[in-house]
C-alpha atoms as an extended CHARMM CRD file, in Angstrom:
* protein
*
       198  EXT
         1         1  MET       CA              3.6490000000       46.5820000000       -5.7680000000  PROA      1               0.0000000000
         2         2  GLU       CA              3.3890000000       44.5630000000       -2.5550000000  PROA      2               0.0000000000
         3         3  VAL       CA              1.1550000000       41.7990000000       -2.8860000000  PROA      3               0.0000000000
         4         4  PHE       CA             -1.2720000000       40.0420000000       -0.2470000000  PROA      4               0.0000000000
         5         5  ASN       CA             -3.7340000000       37.8550000000        0.4600000000  PROA      5               0.0000000000
         6         6  PRO       CA             -6.6800000000       39.0090000000        2.1510000000  PROA      6               0.0000000000
         7         7  PHE       CA             -9.2600000000       36.3130000000        2.5540000000  PROA      7               0.0000000000
         8         8  SER       CA             -8.0940000000       32.2640000000        2.6860000000  PROA      8               0.0000000000
         9         9  TYR       CA             -9.5840000000       29.0140000000        3.4860000000  PROA      9               0.0000000000
        10        10  ILE       CA             -8.5970000000       26.9400000000        6.4130000000  PROA      10              0.0000000000
        11        11  PHE       CA             -7.4060000000       23.6310000000        6.3230000000  PROA      11              0.0000000000
        12        12  GLY       CA             -5.9600000000       21.1450000000        8.7490000000  PROA      12              0.0000000000
        13        13  SER       CA             -2.9090000000       19.0460000000        8.0350000000  PROA      13              0.0000000000
        14        14  GLN       CA             -1.4120000000       16.4160000000       10.3130000000  PROA      14              0.0000000000
        15        15  VAL       CA              0.3060000000       13.1680000000       10.3490000000  PROA      15              0.0000000000
        16        16  LEU       CA             -0.9410000000       11.1450000000       13.1540000000  PROA      16              0.0000000000
        17        17  LYS       CA              0.7810000000        8.6170000000       15.5600000000  PROA      17              0.0000000000
        18        18  GLU       CA             -1.8560000000        6.2350000000       16.3590000000  PROA      18              0.0000000000
        19        19  ASP       CA             -2.0750000000        2.7480000000       14.0440000000  PROA      19              0.0000000000
        20        20  PHE       CA             -5.2540000000        2.6840000000       11.9940000000  PROA      20              0.0000000000
        21        21  SER       CA             -3.9520000000       -0.5050000000       10.0000000000  PROA      21              0.0000000000
        22        22  GLU       CA             -7.1890000000       -2.3570000000       11.2090000000  PROA      22              0.0000000000
        23        23  LEU       CA             -8.9990000000       -0.3930000000        8.6090000000  PROA      23              0.0000000000
        24        24  ASN       CA             -6.8240000000       -2.7610000000        6.1650000000  PROA      24              0.0000000000
        25        25  LYS       CA             -8.7900000000       -5.6070000000        7.4760000000  PROA      25              0.0000000000
        26        26  CYS       CA            -12.5220000000       -3.9390000000        6.2710000000  PROA      26              0.0000000000
        27        27  THR       CA            -13.8810000000       -5.2910000000        2.5470000000  PROA      27              0.0000000000
        28        28  CYS       CA            -16.7660000000       -2.5310000000        2.5320000000  PROA      28              0.0000000000
        29        29  TYR       CA            -15.7320000000        0.2920000000        0.4910000000  PROA      29              0.0000000000
        30        30  VAL       CA            -17.6740000000        2.6610000000       -1.6780000000  PROA      30              0.0000000000
        31        31  GLN       CA            -16.8230000000        2.7240000000       -5.0420000000  PROA      31              0.0000000000
        32        32  GLY       CA            -14.8870000000        5.0340000000       -7.2130000000  PROA      32              0.0000000000
        33        33  ASN       CA            -15.7720000000        6.2830000000      -10.7820000000  PROA      33              0.0000000000
        34        34  GLY       CA            -14.2680000000        3.7490000000      -13.0910000000  PROA      34              0.0000000000
        35        35  GLN       CA            -14.8870000000        0.6120000000      -10.9550000000  PROA      35              0.0000000000
        36        36  GLU       CA            -17.6350000000       -1.5770000000      -11.9870000000  PROA      36              0.0000000000
        37        37  GLN       CA            -20.4300000000       -1.6660000000       -9.5830000000  PROA      37              0.0000000000
        38        38  ASN       CA            -20.9130000000       -4.6970000000       -8.5350000000  PROA      38              0.0000000000
        39        39  ILE       CA            -20.5920000000       -4.4180000000       -4.8240000000  PROA      39              0.0000000000
        40        40  VAL       CA            -23.4570000000       -5.5020000000       -2.6120000000  PROA      40              0.0000000000
        41        41  HSD       CA            -22.3900000000       -4.0260000000        0.8300000000  PROA      41              0.0000000000
        42        42  GLN       CA            -23.6750000000       -6.4500000000        3.9860000000  PROA      42              0.0000000000
        43        43  LYS       CA            -23.6480000000       -3.1200000000        5.7070000000  PROA      43              0.0000000000
        44        44  ASN       CA            -24.3900000000        0.8990000000        5.7840000000  PROA      44              0.0000000000
        45        45  PRO       CA            -21.3290000000        1.8300000000        3.7510000000  PROA      45              0.0000000000
        46        46  PHE       CA            -21.5320000000        5.2060000000        5.0230000000  PROA      46              0.0000000000
        47        47  LYS       CA            -21.3870000000        4.6640000000        8.7060000000  PROA      47              0.0000000000
        48        48  ILE       CA            -18.0060000000        2.4870000000        8.5090000000  PROA      48              0.0000000000
        49        49  LEU       CA            -16.8730000000        4.2350000000       11.8200000000  PROA      49              0.0000000000
        50        50  GLU       CA            -19.7000000000        2.6020000000       13.6850000000  PROA      50              0.0000000000
        51        51  ASP       CA            -17.3530000000       -0.6960000000       13.6770000000  PROA      51              0.0000000000
        52        52  TYR       CA            -14.3230000000        1.0360000000       14.5850000000  PROA      52              0.0000000000
        53        53  LYS       CA            -15.7370000000        3.1900000000       17.7640000000  PROA      53              0.0000000000
        54        54  ASP       CA            -12.0880000000        3.6080000000       19.0640000000  PROA      54              0.0000000000
        55        55  ILE       CA            -10.5630000000        4.9720000000       15.5900000000  PROA      55              0.0000000000
        56        56  LYS       CA            -13.7090000000        7.3090000000       15.3310000000  PROA      56              0.0000000000
        57        57  LYS       CA            -12.9700000000        8.8460000000       18.9930000000  PROA      57              0.0000000000
        58        58  ILE       CA             -9.4390000000        9.4470000000       18.2640000000  PROA      58              0.0000000000
        59        59  LEU       CA            -10.4470000000       11.1600000000       14.7730000000  PROA      59              0.0000000000
        60        60  GLU       CA            -13.2160000000       13.2710000000       16.9020000000  PROA      60              0.0000000000
        61        61  LYS       CA            -10.5170000000       14.4370000000       19.3830000000  PROA      61              0.0000000000
        62        62  TYR       CA             -8.2510000000       15.4680000000       16.4530000000  PROA      62              0.0000000000
        63        63  VAL       CA            -11.4580000000       17.7310000000       14.5010000000  PROA      63              0.0000000000
        64        64  ASN       CA            -12.3390000000       19.2330000000       18.2650000000  PROA      64              0.0000000000
        65        65  GLU       CA             -9.1780000000       19.9450000000       18.8370000000  PROA      65              0.0000000000
        66        66  PHE       CA             -8.8090000000       22.1060000000       15.5380000000  PROA      66              0.0000000000
        67        67  ILE       CA            -11.8480000000       23.2840000000       15.0060000000  PROA      67              0.0000000000
        68        68  SER       CA            -11.4810000000       24.9520000000       19.0000000000  PROA      68              0.0000000000
        69        69  GLU       CA             -8.2150000000       26.1580000000       18.3410000000  PROA      69              0.0000000000
        70        70  GLN       CA             -9.1930000000       27.8250000000       15.1200000000  PROA      70              0.0000000000
        71        71  PHE       CA            -12.6710000000       28.6280000000       15.5180000000  PROA      71              0.0000000000
        72        72  GLY       CA            -13.4090000000       28.6910000000       19.4050000000  PROA      72              0.0000000000
        73        73  TYR       CA            -16.4370000000       27.3310000000       19.0650000000  PROA      73              0.0000000000
        74        74  ARG       CA            -17.9930000000       26.2580000000       22.5660000000  PROA      74              0.0000000000
        75        75  CYS       CA            -19.9050000000       23.3000000000       21.2770000000  PROA      75              0.0000000000
        76        76  SER       CA            -18.5240000000       19.7180000000       20.6320000000  PROA      76              0.0000000000
        77        77  PHE       CA            -18.5960000000       18.1490000000       17.0310000000  PROA      77              0.0000000000
        78        78  GLY       CA            -18.6100000000       14.8110000000       15.7830000000  PROA      78              0.0000000000
        79        79  ILE       CA            -18.3160000000       12.2830000000       13.0670000000  PROA      79              0.0000000000
        80        80  THR       CA            -21.9900000000       11.4510000000       10.9840000000  PROA      80              0.0000000000
        81        81  THR       CA            -21.1210000000        9.6530000000        8.1700000000  PROA      81              0.0000000000
        82        82  SER       CA            -17.5920000000        7.8950000000        7.2820000000  PROA      82              0.0000000000
        83        83  TRP       CA            -16.9410000000        5.7950000000        4.5210000000  PROA      83              0.0000000000
        84        84  LEU       CA            -13.8210000000        3.8590000000        2.7720000000  PROA      84              0.0000000000
        85        85  THR       CA            -12.4350000000        4.0490000000       -0.7200000000  PROA      85              0.0000000000
        86        86  LYS       CA            -10.1770000000        1.8940000000       -2.6700000000  PROA      86              0.0000000000
        87        87  LEU       CA             -9.0170000000        3.0880000000       -6.3880000000  PROA      87              0.0000000000
        88        88  GLY       CA             -7.6060000000        0.9120000000       -8.7940000000  PROA      88              0.0000000000
        89        89  CYS       CA             -5.6960000000        1.7900000000      -11.3140000000  PROA      89              0.0000000000
        90        90  GLY       CA             -7.0930000000        3.8990000000      -13.3520000000  PROA      90              0.0000000000
        91        91  GLU       CA             -9.9490000000        4.8770000000      -11.3820000000  PROA      91              0.0000000000
        92        92  TYR       CA            -10.4160000000        8.2610000000      -10.0580000000  PROA      92              0.0000000000
        93        93  VAL       CA            -12.5700000000       10.8560000000       -7.5480000000  PROA      93              0.0000000000
        94        94  HSD       CA            -15.4600000000       12.2430000000       -9.2280000000  PROA      94              0.0000000000
        95        95  PHE       CA            -15.6960000000       16.1940000000       -8.7330000000  PROA      95              0.0000000000
        96        96  HSD       CA            -18.1030000000       16.7680000000       -5.7160000000  PROA      96              0.0000000000
        97        97  ASN       CA            -18.5540000000       18.3600000000       -2.5940000000  PROA      97              0.0000000000
        98        98  HSD       CA            -20.0840000000       17.0280000000        0.6600000000  PROA      98              0.0000000000
        99        99  LYS       CA            -23.9660000000       18.4250000000        1.4330000000  PROA      99              0.0000000000
       100       100  ASN       CA            -25.1180000000       18.5920000000        5.2590000000  PROA      100             0.0000000000
       101       101  SER       CA            -21.8900000000       18.9730000000        6.8940000000  PROA      101             0.0000000000
       102       102  LEU       CA            -19.8670000000       21.4880000000        8.0080000000  PROA      102             0.0000000000
       103       103  TRP       CA            -16.1010000000       19.6130000000        8.0290000000  PROA      103             0.0000000000
       104       104  SER       CA            -15.1370000000       16.9360000000        6.5600000000  PROA      104             0.0000000000
       105       105  GLY       CA            -11.8510000000       14.6340000000        6.6200000000  PROA      105             0.0000000000
       106       106  ILE       CA            -10.1670000000       12.3820000000        4.7840000000  PROA      106             0.0000000000
       107       107  LEU       CA             -7.7500000000        9.6710000000        6.6490000000  PROA      107             0.0000000000
       108       108  TYR       CA             -4.8480000000        8.2460000000        4.8050000000  PROA      108             0.0000000000
       109       109  PHE       CA             -4.1670000000        5.2760000000        7.0390000000  PROA      109             0.0000000000
       110       110  ASP       CA             -2.2520000000        2.7510000000        4.2220000000  PROA      110             0.0000000000
       111       111  GLU       CA              0.9540000000        2.9310000000        2.6220000000  PROA      111             0.0000000000
       112       112  TYR       CA              1.5060000000        5.2500000000       -0.6280000000  PROA      112             0.0000000000
       113       113  THR       CA              3.7070000000        5.6520000000       -3.4880000000  PROA      113             0.0000000000
       114       114  ASP       CA              4.4590000000        8.8980000000       -5.9720000000  PROA      114             0.0000000000
       115       115  MET       CA              1.7070000000        6.9490000000       -8.2650000000  PROA      115             0.0000000000
       116       116  SER       CA             -1.1330000000        7.3620000000       -6.1090000000  PROA      116             0.0000000000
       117       117  CYS       CA             -3.2130000000        9.9330000000       -6.9130000000  PROA      117             0.0000000000
       118       118  PRO       CA             -2.9380000000       13.3600000000       -5.1180000000  PROA      118             0.0000000000
       119       119  LEU       CA             -6.7420000000       15.1100000000       -3.9060000000  PROA      119             0.0000000000
       120       120  GLN       CA             -7.1780000000       18.3420000000       -5.7240000000  PROA      120             0.0000000000
       121       121  PHE       CA             -9.5480000000       20.9390000000       -4.4210000000  PROA      121             0.0000000000
       122       122  GLN       CA            -10.9070000000       23.4850000000       -6.6090000000  PROA      122             0.0000000000
       123       123  ASN       CA            -10.0310000000       26.7640000000       -5.9830000000  PROA      123             0.0000000000
       124       124  PRO       CA            -13.4900000000       28.6410000000       -4.8980000000  PROA      124             0.0000000000
       125       125  ILE       CA            -12.5770000000       31.9010000000       -6.2210000000  PROA      125             0.0000000000
       126       126  TYR       CA            -11.5700000000       30.9760000000       -9.9010000000  PROA      126             0.0000000000
       127       127  PRO       CA            -15.2610000000       30.2040000000      -10.7620000000  PROA      127             0.0000000000
       128       128  THR       CA            -16.2620000000       33.6980000000       -9.7110000000  PROA      128             0.0000000000
       129       129  VAL       CA            -13.6460000000       35.7400000000      -11.9110000000  PROA      129             0.0000000000
       130       130  PRO       CA            -16.0010000000       37.5500000000      -14.5410000000  PROA      130             0.0000000000
       131       131  PHE       CA            -13.8160000000       37.1260000000      -17.3270000000  PROA      131             0.0000000000
       132       132  GLN       CA            -11.6520000000       34.9760000000      -19.0370000000  PROA      132             0.0000000000
       133       133  ILE       CA             -8.8950000000       37.0450000000      -20.4890000000  PROA      133             0.0000000000
       134       134  GLY       CA             -6.6460000000       34.5330000000      -21.8690000000  PROA      134             0.0000000000
       135       135  PRO       CA             -4.1600000000       32.2950000000      -20.4670000000  PROA      135             0.0000000000
       136       136  TYR       CA             -2.4400000000       33.7900000000      -17.1610000000  PROA      136             0.0000000000
       137       137  LYS       CA              0.3660000000       33.0710000000      -14.9590000000  PROA      137             0.0000000000
       138       138  THR       CA             -0.4890000000       30.3210000000      -12.0830000000  PROA      138             0.0000000000
       139       139  ASN       CA             -1.0130000000       32.2970000000       -8.8320000000  PROA      139             0.0000000000
       140       140  ASP       CA             -3.0950000000       31.6840000000       -5.3480000000  PROA      140             0.0000000000
       141       141  MET       CA             -6.1720000000       33.3560000000       -6.7340000000  PROA      141             0.0000000000
       142       142  PHE       CA             -6.5350000000       30.9090000000       -9.8020000000  PROA      142             0.0000000000
       143       143  SER       CA             -4.4040000000       27.5170000000       -9.1190000000  PROA      143             0.0000000000
       144       144  ASP       CA             -6.5110000000       24.9550000000       -7.3370000000  PROA      144             0.0000000000
       145       145  ILE       CA             -4.3460000000       22.6480000000       -4.9310000000  PROA      145             0.0000000000
       146       146  ALA       CA             -3.2850000000       19.2580000000       -4.3040000000  PROA      146             0.0000000000
       147       147  ILE       CA             -2.6680000000       17.1240000000       -1.7070000000  PROA      147             0.0000000000
       148       148  LYS       CA             -0.6630000000       13.8130000000       -2.0570000000  PROA      148             0.0000000000
       149       149  PRO       CA             -1.3050000000       10.9230000000        0.0550000000  PROA      149             0.0000000000
       150       150  GLU       CA              0.9340000000        9.7760000000        3.0580000000  PROA      150             0.0000000000
       151       151  HSD       CA              0.8000000000        7.2320000000        5.7500000000  PROA      151             0.0000000000
       152       152  ASN       CA             -1.5350000000        8.5760000000        8.4010000000  PROA      152             0.0000000000
       153       153  LEU       CA             -1.9290000000       11.9580000000        6.8360000000  PROA      153             0.0000000000
       154       154  LEU       CA             -4.8550000000       13.3750000000        8.4030000000  PROA      154             0.0000000000
       155       155  ILE       CA             -6.6190000000       16.4530000000        5.9400000000  PROA      155             0.0000000000
       156       156  LEU       CA             -9.8410000000       18.4230000000        7.0620000000  PROA      156             0.0000000000
       157       157  PHE       CA            -11.5240000000       20.8770000000        5.2420000000  PROA      157             0.0000000000
       158       158  PRO       CA            -14.5370000000       23.0280000000        4.6790000000  PROA      158             0.0000000000
       159       159  SER       CA            -17.2030000000       20.2460000000        3.2540000000  PROA      159             0.0000000000
       160       160  TRP       CA            -18.4560000000       22.7910000000        0.7790000000  PROA      160             0.0000000000
       161       161  LEU       CA            -15.0280000000       23.1330000000       -1.4190000000  PROA      161             0.0000000000
       162       162  HSD       CA            -15.4660000000       21.0280000000       -4.5300000000  PROA      162             0.0000000000
       163       163  HSD       CA            -12.7770000000       18.3900000000       -4.6450000000  PROA      163             0.0000000000
       164       164  TYR       CA            -11.4260000000       15.4020000000       -6.9220000000  PROA      164             0.0000000000
       165       165  SER       CA             -8.9170000000       13.3500000000       -7.9040000000  PROA      165             0.0000000000
       166       166  GLU       CA             -7.2440000000       12.6420000000      -11.3290000000  PROA      166             0.0000000000
       167       167  HSD       CA             -6.9190000000        9.3780000000      -12.3240000000  PROA      167             0.0000000000
       168       168  ASN       CA             -5.1140000000        6.7370000000      -10.3280000000  PROA      168             0.0000000000
       169       169  GLN       CA             -1.6520000000        5.1120000000      -11.8290000000  PROA      169             0.0000000000
       170       170  GLU       CA             -1.6350000000        2.1300000000       -9.0260000000  PROA      170             0.0000000000
       171       171  GLU       CA             -3.7530000000       -0.1010000000       -7.7680000000  PROA      171             0.0000000000
       172       172  GLY       CA             -5.0400000000       -0.0740000000       -3.8060000000  PROA      172             0.0000000000
       173       173  ARG       CA             -5.1150000000        3.5170000000       -3.0610000000  PROA      173             0.0000000000
       174       174  LYS       CA             -7.0450000000        3.5170000000        0.1110000000  PROA      174             0.0000000000
       175       175  SER       CA             -8.8260000000        6.1810000000        2.7000000000  PROA      175             0.0000000000
       176       176  LEU       CA            -11.2690000000        6.8430000000        4.9560000000  PROA      176             0.0000000000
       177       177  ALA       CA            -13.4440000000       10.0350000000        4.6870000000  PROA      177             0.0000000000
       178       178  PHE       CA            -16.0020000000       11.2860000000        6.8000000000  PROA      178             0.0000000000
       179       179  ASN       CA            -18.0280000000       14.4640000000        7.7030000000  PROA      179             0.0000000000
       180       180  VAL       CA            -18.5350000000       16.1380000000       10.6350000000  PROA      180             0.0000000000
       181       181  MET       CA            -21.2070000000       18.4010000000       12.2470000000  PROA      181             0.0000000000
       182       182  PRO       CA            -22.2030000000       19.8190000000       15.9070000000  PROA      182             0.0000000000
       183       183  LYS       CA            -22.9140000000       17.3060000000       18.4700000000  PROA      183             0.0000000000
       184       184  GLU       CA            -25.0110000000       19.8810000000       20.6720000000  PROA      184             0.0000000000
       185       185  VAL       CA            -27.3430000000       22.9160000000       19.7200000000  PROA      185             0.0000000000
       186       186  PHE       CA            -25.5560000000       25.5840000000       18.1100000000  PROA      186             0.0000000000
       187       187  GLY       CA            -26.2700000000       28.9050000000       17.0900000000  PROA      187             0.0000000000
       188       188  MET       CA            -28.1400000000       31.8840000000       18.5500000000  PROA      188             0.0000000000
       189       189  GLY       CA            -31.6460000000       33.1570000000       19.1930000000  PROA      189             0.0000000000
       190       190  ASP       CA            -34.5290000000       32.0910000000       16.3510000000  PROA      190             0.0000000000
       191       191  SER       CA            -31.8430000000       30.1850000000       14.4240000000  PROA      191             0.0000000000
       192       192  MET       CA            -30.5280000000       27.6860000000       17.3760000000  PROA      192             0.0000000000
       193       193  ILE       CA            -30.3730000000       23.8830000000       16.0350000000  PROA      193             0.0000000000
       194       194  GLN       CA            -29.9480000000       20.5310000000       17.0680000000  PROA      194             0.0000000000
       195       195  LEU       CA            -28.7830000000       17.6910000000       14.7440000000  PROA      195             0.0000000000
       196       196  LEU       CA            -26.8430000000       15.0730000000       16.1750000000  PROA      196             0.0000000000
       197       197  ARG       CA            -27.8440000000       13.3700000000       19.9540000000  PROA      197             0.0000000000
       198       198  THR       CA            -24.9380000000       13.3030000000       22.2810000000  PROA      198             0.0000000000
């Protein structure tokens, strides 16, 4: 029987050509799970791109190109929050999603090895399946996906999708994460809203 997949989530993925090495100078990281929670931040760790305006502008350009091409929205999008993470050996990213945003992104700006843990996304279909019959064959309906870090790889994904990582197997897996919302009035009729000032 022919098999087809009628529904899917859209992700964006691109290796960028720009130089983001300036981010390596930053020492303000949000802690991952399994880390000692003893870092005192001198600034808001969730607004890190406010100190890197050129990088913020570059990323917003790629975000807007992707969203415009895929959805044709007539409003522009801006980064609302942004933060750096660094996982040591044995540390991991807890299972979570991002509230109060529409799109989220990860930029892998550092160098990585096969020991760097991938970012994994839970398949949103599997939790809705009403029966558990037993072992099953791996397929797109049930399987999670894993994206391995790669230098300058940008990943864009819907913010509400749950994601996580297994335990990292090397020291210093760095990444930049950010959330995105429309910058202008969006919606129609009695459902219009403006969240960001332009």
